[in-house]
C-alpha positions in Angstrom: -29.9 42.6 46.5 -28.7 39.0 45.8 -30.3 35.9 47.2 -28.7 34.3 50.3 -26.5 31.3 49.7 -27.5 27.9 51.1 -25.1 25.5 52.8 -27.0 22.6 51.2 -25.0 23.4 48.1 -21.7 22.4 49.7 -21.9 18.6 49.2 -22.9 18.6 45.5 -20.3 21.4 45.0 -17.5 19.1 46.5 -18.7 16.2 44.3 -18.7 18.4 41.2 -15.2 19.6 42.1 -13.9 16.1 42.4 -15.4 15.1 39.0 -14.1 18.2 37.4 -10.5 17.6 38.7 -10.6 14.1 37.3 -11.8 15.5 33.9 -9.0 18.1 33.9 -6.4 15.4 34.7 -7.8 13.2 31.9 -7.5 16.0 29.3 -4.0 16.8 30.6 -3.0 13.2 30.2 -4.4 13.0 26.7 -2.6 16.2 25.8 0.7 14.8 27.2 0.2 11.6 25.2 -0.7 13.1 21.8 0.4 16.8 22.0 -2.8 18.1 20.4 -3.4 21.7 21.5 -7.2 21.4 21.9 -6.7 18.9 24.8 -4.5 21.5 26.5 -7.3 24.1 26.2 -9.8 21.7 27.5 -7.6 20.7 30.4 -7.2 24.4 31.2 -10.9 25.0 30.9 -11.7 22.3 33.5 -9.0 23.7 35.7 -10.8 27.1 35.5 -14.0 25.3 36.3 -12.4 23.9 39.5 -11.5 27.5 40.4 -15.1 28.5 39.8 -16.4 25.8 42.2 -13.7 26.7 44.8 -14.8 30.4 44.6 -18.4 29.4 44.9 -17.7 27.3 48.0 -15.7 30.1 49.5 -18.6 32.5 48.9 -21.0 30.1 50.5 -18.8 29.8 53.6 -17.8 33.5 53.9 -20.5 35.5 52.1 -17.6 37.6 50.8 -18.5 39.3 47.5 -15.0 38.9 46.2 -15.5 35.2 45.9 -18.8 35.7 44.0 -16.9 38.0 41.6 -14.2 35.4 40.9 -16.9 32.7 40.6 -18.5 34.8 37.8 -15.1 35.5 36.1 -14.0 31.8 36.3 -17.4 30.7 34.8 -17.1 33.0 31.9 -13.4 32.1 31.2 -14.4 28.4 31.4 -17.0 28.8 28.7 -14.5 30.7 26.5 -11.8 28.1 27.1 -14.1 25.3 26.1 -15.2 27.2 23.0 -11.7 28.1 22.0 -10.5 24.5 22.4 -13.4 23.3 20.3 -12.5 25.8 17.6 -8.9 24.8 17.7 -10.0 21.2 17.4 -12.3 21.8 14.4 -10.6 24.6 12.6 -7.1 25.0 14.0 -8.1 28.5 15.1 -5.3 30.9 15.8 -5.2 33.6 18.4 -6.3 37.0 17.3 -6.0 40.2 19.3 -9.7 40.9 19.1 -10.2 37.7 21.1 -8.9 39.7 24.0 -12.2 41.6 24.1 -14.1 38.4 24.8 -11.6 37.5 27.5 -12.0 40.8 29.3 -15.8 40.8 29.2 -16.3 38.4 32.2 -14.1 40.3 34.7 -15.4 43.7 33.5 -19.1 42.9 33.5 -18.8 40.8 36.8 -17.4 43.9 38.5 -20.2 46.1 37.2 -22.9 43.5 38.0 -21.7 42.8 41.6 -20.4 46.1 42.7 -22.3 48.7 40.7 -25.8 47.4 39.9 -28.6 46.8 42.3 -31.1 45.2 40.0 -30.6 41.4 39.9 -31.9 40.6 36.5 -30.1 43.5 34.9 -26.9 42.4 36.5 -27.2 38.6 35.8 -28.8 38.8 32.3 -25.8 39.8 30.1 -23.5 37.4 31.8 -26.0 34.5 31.6 -26.6 35.3 27.9 -22.8 35.4 27.3 -22.4 32.0 29.0 -25.3 30.5 27.1 -24.2 31.8 23.7 -20.6 30.6 24.3 -21.7 27.2 25.4 -24.3 26.7 22.6 -21.6 27.9 20.1 -19.3 25.2 21.4 -22.1 22.7 20.8 -22.6 24.0 17.3 -18.9 23.5 16.5 -19.4 19.8 17.2 -22.6 19.7 15.2 -20.7 21.0 12.1 -17.9 18.6 12.8 -20.3 15.7 13.1 -21.7 16.6 9.6 -18.3 16.0 8.1 -17.1 12.9 10.0 -20.2 11.3 11.6 -18.4 11.0 14.9 -20.4 9.6 17.9 -18.2 11.6 20.3 -19.0 14.8 18.4 -22.7 13.9 18.6 -22.6 13.5 22.4 -20.6 16.7 22.8 -23.0 18.7 20.6 -26.0 17.5 22.6 -24.2 18.0 26.0 -23.1 21.6 25.3 -26.4 22.4 23.7 -28.3 21.3 26.8 -25.7 23.0 29.1 -26.2 26.3 27.2 -30.0 26.1 27.7 -29.4 25.1 31.3 -27.5 28.4 31.9 -30.6 30.3 31.0 -32.5 29.1 34.0 -30.1 30.8 36.5 -31.7 34.2 36.8 -35.2 32.7 37.2 -34.6 29.5 39.3 -31.2 28.6 40.6 -30.2 32.0 41.8 -33.4 32.2 43.8 -32.9 28.8 45.4 -35.5 26.9 43.4 -33.1 24.4 42.0 -30.7 23.9 44.9 -29.1 21.5 45.0 -30.5 19.9 41.9 -28.8 22.5 39.6 -25.5 21.1 40.8 -26.5 17.6 39.9 -27.6 18.6 36.5 -24.2 20.3 36.0 -22.5 17.1 37.2 -24.4 15.0 34.7 -23.5 17.4 31.9 -19.9 17.4 33.0 -19.8 13.6 32.9 -21.5 13.7 29.5 -18.9 16.1 28.1 -16.1 13.9 29.6 -17.6 10.8 27.9 -17.9 12.8 24.7 -14.2 13.6 24.8 -13.3 10.0 25.4 -15.5 8.9 22.5 -13.9 11.6 20.4 -10.5 10.1 21.1 -11.6 6.6 20.5 -13.4 7.6 17.2 -10.3 9.3 16.0 -8.0 6.4 16.9 -10.4 3.8 15.3 -11.0 5.8 12.2 -7.5 7.1 11.7 -5.6 3.9 12.5 -8.1 1.9 10.5 -7.5 4.1 7.4 -3.8 4.2 7.9 -3.6 0.4 8.5 -5.6 -0.2 5.3 -3.1 2.1 3.5 -0.3 0.1 5.0 -1.9 -3.1 3.7 -2.4 -1.6 0.2 1.2 -0.6 0.1 2.4 -4.1 1.1 0.4 -5.7 -1.7 1.4 -3.1 -4.3 4.5 -4.0 -6.3 4.7 -1.7 -9.2 5.3 2.0 -8.7 2.0 2.9 -10.3 0.2 0.6 -7.9 1.9 2.2 -4.9 1.0 5.7 -6.0 -2.6 4.7 -6.7 -2.9 3.2 -3.2 -1.1 6.1 -1.6 -3.4 8.7 -3.1 -6.7 6.8 -3.1 -6.8 5.3 0.4 -6.8 8.7 2.3 -9.9 9.8 0.3 -11.8 7.2 2.4 -11.2 9.4 5.5 -14.2 11.6 6.4 -14.2 15.1 4.9 -10.9 14.6 2.9 -11.4 16.1 -0.5 -8.0 15.6 -2.2 -4.6 14.1 -1.9 -1.4 15.2 -3.6 2.1 13.7 -3.8 5.2 15.9 -3.8 8.7 14.5 -4.3 11.8 16.3 -3.3 13.8 17.4 -6.4 16.8 19.7 -5.9 15.8 20.6 -2.4 12.3 21.7 -3.4 9.0 19.8 -3.3 7.7 19.1 -6.8 4.1 18.1 -7.5 3.9 14.6 -9.0 0.3 13.6 -9.1 -2.9 13.8 -7.1 -6.4 12.3 -6.5 -9.8 13.7 -5.6 -9.8 17.5 -6.2 -6.2 17.1 -7.5 -6.9 14.3 -9.9 -6.9 16.5 -13.0 -4.3 19.0 -11.7 -1.1 19.5 -13.7 0.4 21.3 -10.7 -0.6 22.1 -7.2 1.9 24.6 -5.8 0.7 25.9 -2.4 1.1 29.5 -1.5 1.4 31.5 1.7 1.2 29.4 4.9 0.7 26.2 2.9 4.1 26.6 1.2 5.7 27.3 4.6 4.1 24.2 6.1 5.2 22.0 3.1 8.7 23.3 3.3 8.8 22.7 7.1 7.6 19.2 6.8 10.3 18.4 4.2 13.0 20.1 6.3 12.1 18.6 9.7 10.6 15.2 8.6 7.7 15.8 11.0 4.0 15.9 10.2 2.6 19.4 9.8 -1.0 20.8 9.8 -2.4 24.1 8.7 -5.7 25.8 8.3 -4.4 28.2 5.6 -3.8 25.9 2.6 -4.3 27.7 -0.7 -3.1 26.0 -3.9 -2.4 27.6 -7.2 -2.8 26.8 -10.1 -4.6 23.7 -9.0 -8.2 23.8 -7.8 -7.4 27.3 -6.8 -9.2 27.4 -3.5 -8.5 27.4 0.2 -9.3 24.5 2.5 -10.2 24.7 6.2 -7.6 22.1 7.0 -4.6 20.5 5.4 -2.1 18.0 6.7 1.4 17.2 5.3 2.9 13.7 5.9 6.7 13.5 5.1 7.8 10.4 3.2 11.0 9.0 4.5 13.6 6.7 3.1 16.5 5.8 5.3 15.8 8.9 7.6 15.9 11.2 4.5 12.8 13.0 3.4 12.1 12.1 -0.2 8.7 13.7 -0.5 5.4 14.5 1.2 1.8 13.4 1.0 -0.7 16.4 1.3 -4.3 15.9 2.3 -6.8 18.7 2.1 -10.3 18.6 3.5 -13.3 20.3 5.1 -12.6 19.1 8.7 -9.8 19.2 11.1 -6.6 17.1 10.7 -7.4 14.9 7.8 -5.0 12.2 9.1 -7.2 12.0 12.3 -4.8 9.6 14.0 -3.7 11.2 17.2 -0.1 9.9 17.5 2.4 11.8 15.4 4.9 9.0 16.0 2.6 6.7 14.1 2.4 9.1 11.3 6.2 9.3 11.2 6.4 5.5 11.1 3.8 5.4 8.3 5.9 8.0 6.3 8.8 5.6 6.7 6.7 2.7 5.4 5.4 4.7 2.5 9.0 5.8 1.6 10.1 2.1 1.8 7.2 1.1 -0.4 8.2 3.7 -3.0 11.8 2.5 -2.7 10.6 -1.1 -3.2 8.5 0.0 -6.2 11.6 1.7 -7.7 13.6 -1.5 -7.1 10.8 -3.5 -8.6 10.8 -1.3 -11.6 14.5 -1.6 -12.0 14.3 -5.4 -11.5 11.7 -5.6 -14.2 13.9 -3.5 -16.5 16.9 -5.7 -15.7 14.8 -8.9 -16.2 13.7 -7.6 -19.6 17.3 -6.9 -20.5 18.4 -10.3 -19.3 15.6 -12.0 -21.2 16.6 -10.0 -24.3 20.2 -11.0 -23.8 19.2 -14.6 -23.2 17.2 -14.7 -26.4 20.1 -13.2 -28.3 22.4 -15.8 -26.8 20.0 -18.6 -27.8 19.7 -17.1 -31.3 23.5 -16.9 -31.6 23.8 -20.4 -30.2 21.3 -21.7 -32.8 23.1 -19.8 -35.5 26.3 -21.4 -34.6 24.7 -24.8 -34.5 23.3 -24.1 -38.0 26.7 -23.1 -39.2 28.4 -26.2 -37.8 25.7 -28.4 -39.2 26.0 -26.8 -42.7 29.8 -27.1 -42.6 29.7 -30.7 -41.5 27.2 -31.5 -44.2 28.7 -29.5 -47.0 32.3 -30.0 -46.3 33.2 -32.9 -44.0 30.5 -35.2 -45.2 31.4 -34.4 -48.8 35.0 -35.1 -48.1 34.1 -38.5 -46.7 31.9 -39.2 -49.7 34.7 -38.3 -52.1 37.1 -40.5 -50.1 34.6 -43.4 -50.3 34.2 -43.0 -54.1 38.0 -43.0 -54.6 38.4 -46.0 -52.4 35.6 -47.7 -54.3 37.5 -47.2 -57.6 40.7 -48.3 -56.0 39.0 -51.5 -54.7 38.3 -52.6 -58.3 42.0 -52.4 -59.1 43.5 -54.4 -56.3 43.7 -58.1 -55.5 41.1 -59.7 -53.3 43.1 -59.6 -50.0 43.6 -55.9 -50.3 40.0 -55.5 -51.5 38.8 -57.1 -48.2 40.8 -54.6 -46.2 39.4 -51.7 -48.3 35.9 -53.0 -47.6 36.7 -52.6 -43.9 37.8 -49.0 -44.5 34.7 -48.3 -46.6 32.6 -49.6 -43.7 34.3 -47.3 -41.3 33.7 -44.4 -43.7 30.0 -45.3 -43.9 29.9 -45.3 -40.0 31.6 -41.9 -40.0 29.1 -40.5 -42.6 26.2 -41.8 -40.5 27.7 -40.2 -37.4 28.1 -36.9 -39.2 24.6 -37.0 -40.4 23.4 -37.8 -36.9 25.4 -34.9 -35.5 24.2 -32.5 -38.1 20.6 -33.5 -37.5 21.1 -32.9 -33.8 22.7 -29.6 -34.4 20.0 -28.4 -36.7 17.2 -30.7 -38.0 16.8 -30.1 -41.6 13.2 -31.5 -41.5 12.3 -28.7 -39.1 13.3 -26.1 -41.8 12.0 -28.1 -44.7 8.8 -29.8 -43.6 7.8 -28.2 -40.3 7.4 -29.1 -36.6 5.3 -32.3 -36.7 7.5 -34.2 -39.2 10.6 -33.1 -37.3 9.1 -34.4 -34.1 8.1 -37.7 -35.7 11.6 -38.2 -37.1 13.1 -37.4 -33.7 10.9 -39.9 -31.9 11.6 -42.6 -34.6 15.4 -42.0 -34.5 15.6 -42.0 -30.7 13.5 -45.2 -30.5 15.7 -46.9 -33.1 18.9 -46.0 -31.4 17.8 -46.8 -27.8 15.7 -49.9 -28.5 12.9 -48.7 -26.1 9.3 -48.1 -27.2 8.6 -44.4 -27.8 5.0 -43.6 -28.9 3.9 -40.3 -30.3 0.3 -38.9 -30.3 -0.2 -35.7 -32.2 -3.0 -34.0 -34.1 -3.0 -33.6 -37.9 -2.2 -29.9 -37.6 -1.0 -27.4 -35.1 -1.7 -23.7 -34.6 0.8 -21.3 -36.1 4.0 -21.0 -34.0 6.8 -18.7 -34.4 10.1 -20.0 -35.6 11.6 -19.6 -32.1 8.6 -21.5 -30.6 8.9 -24.4 -33.1 12.6 -24.7 -32.4 12.0 -24.5 -28.6 9.4 -27.4 -28.7 11.8 -29.5 -30.8 14.7 -28.8 -28.4 12.5 -29.5 -25.4 11.5 -33.0 -26.7 15.1 -33.6 -27.7 16.3 -32.8 -24.1 13.4 -34.7 -22.5 14.2 -37.9 -24.5 17.9 -37.5 -23.8 17.2 -37.3 -20.0 14.9 -40.3 -20.1 17.5 -42.4 -21.9 20.3 -41.3 -19.5 18.6 -41.2 -16.1 15.1 -42.8 -16.1 15.8 -46.4 -16.9 12.5 -46.5 -18.6 11.1 -49.3 -20.9 8.6 -47.1 -22.7 8.0 -43.4 -23.3 4.7 -41.8 -24.4 5.0 -38.4 -26.2 1.8 -36.3 -26.7 1.3 -33.1 -28.7 -2.0 -31.3 -28.2 -3.5 -27.8 -28.5 -4.2 -26.4 -25.0 -4.8 -23.0 -23.4 -4.0 -21.0 -26.6 -0.9 -22.8 -27.4 0.9 -26.1 -28.0 1.3 -28.6 -25.1 4.1 -31.1 -25.2 3.8 -34.0 -22.7 6.6 -36.6 -22.2 5.7 -39.5 -19.8 8.0 -42.4 -19.0 7.7 -45.5 -16.8 11.1 -45.2 -15.3 12.4 -44.8 -11.7 10.7 -41.4 -11.2 11.8 -38.4 -9.3 13.0 -37.9 -5.7 10.3 -36.8 -3.2 9.2 -33.1 -3.6 11.3 -32.7 -6.7 10.5 -30.1 -9.4 12.1 -28.6 -12.4 13.4 -25.7 -10.2 15.0 -28.0 -7.7 16.5 -30.2 -10.3 17.8 -27.1 -12.1 19.5 -26.0 -8.8 20.9 -29.5 -8.4 22.9 -29.0 -11.6 20.6 -30.3 -14.4 21.5 -27.6 -16.9 19.5 -29.1 -19.7 16.3 -28.4 -17.7 17.6 -24.9 -16.9 18.2 -24.2 -20.6 14.7 -25.6 -21.4 13.0 -23.4 -18.8 14.9 -20.3 -19.9 14.1 -20.9 -23.6 10.4 -21.6 -23.0 10.1 -18.8 -20.4 11.5 -16.3 -22.9 8.6 -17.2 -25.2 6.0 -16.7 -22.4 5.5 -20.5 -21.9 5.9 -22.8 -18.9 7.7 -26.0 -17.9 6.3 -28.4 -15.3 7.9 -31.6 -14.1 6.1 -34.1 -11.9 6.7 -37.6 -10.6 7.0 -40.0 -7.7 9.8 -42.4 -6.8 9.3 -45.6 -8.8 6.3 -44.2 -10.7 7.9 -42.5 -13.7 7.9 -38.8 -14.5 5.8 -36.4 -16.6 7.2 -33.3 -18.3 4.8 -30.7 -19.5 5.9 -27.9 -21.8 3.4 -25.2 -22.9 4.3 -22.8 -25.7 1.9 -20.0 -26.7 0.6 -19.8 -30.3 1.8 -17.0 -32.5 -1.7 -15.5 -32.8 -2.5 -15.9 -29.0 -5.2 -18.5 -29.5 -5.4 -22.1 -30.1 -7.3 -21.9 -33.4 
């Protein structure tokens, strides 16, 4: 009752077998490389297709009905294997016992059709319909996947399987009656090549999209310093992946994964504890340190819904799992990158970023503590200077004054020779009193407390110029913005240290001091015409070279939120710039 086979089909059948073997080897290679189960199913499907072609060739050569039977069975199983691989790819489908009924249909109906029925259309119709539905269903799987991720590979696969499913329908009417021989084989070959190209494009799409997103996340983590920035980048970047709806961070606490925060559908969640298979997958990822995926993720009391796919990426620190990043979405494997080893490396990088953020936070805390300690030490230092200045002025200077008065009285009562010697002693006492006054003024300028910053600076410039004999000019506005007591003292000490350095090291003939209002604060500029600075010198380099006065100045000004800059060239003098912020944050 069946049409006679034509030997003209042998050559295209052999060509189709060769191409199908290559496609099976390709899928097997990709599976071995990435260990994704859908590639194993596709490799098996193409292997079954090779068996189908071999059975057909055997039937053409022998006309033995057993080979036609196995041709029909292998054709049905190939369609089912391709469909099942597509469902595993898109949904992570798991085996169910009712699937066995679909597996048994091809051998059961093929036996009935070949050995029990005499009517060709009645025998071929159900099997052709089964093949067409299975193949078109496979194409529909990729149509849905393309809606979520806009994959060019999924587009080609959807079109190829759709056309192949329609192509199956012409068998009872054309190919089985010899009308399309051997062109039906060539159409199958073209569709097989299209499916192979679609699989390759699918792999390339996943690698490009997945590695691109993960590389971007890696870059975000490298540029993030604070822990808050690291968490924001870690949770926000995966949301750029197609079909990803939410990301959640879990940290290991007491051996259990504790929800920390989330983004997307988890942005407002206070907790997102998975239940059922999701909890098992999360626990397994934390226990093994390997990425895990599931299609049964249900969270409570978070968004309270199930997601078609979820992936769990362990976060590693020194080979220890410190947490996990969970992504949930509407399409398969939200990570999309094929290589699990890359995901493990990324987990290690994320863990290192979190550790660096923790170190950064602790460093900031320690820096604040050190700044507070430094400010306290400066405050105590100034308090001690104030105490010494007061004691020298109130006690030592008074003693010298009393001695001078007593010696003055004694001088009136002694003969002229002794009076001359007393005049010498009185001169030494005057020198001592001036020295004490100079020391007390250096320790704590009374003008700074009594009249303010500008008079104290003018007095300092005048005294320094008088003692050194070099020209020191001062340019300053009539008024300055309000500065804190600490800032006024810091500016005074900075000028004091700068003039001292010029006199000791610069060999300058003149110094110009400028006070101005800049950038919401007070800018002190000290420029000399001395020997300048060594090449590429800066305040930091001079500080490391042992210039502790500059170190103290930078520390004092830095604690106030200001800055210190030192510039100069050999033989061209130097310029020191000290910027101190105003008390009200502006320069008004």
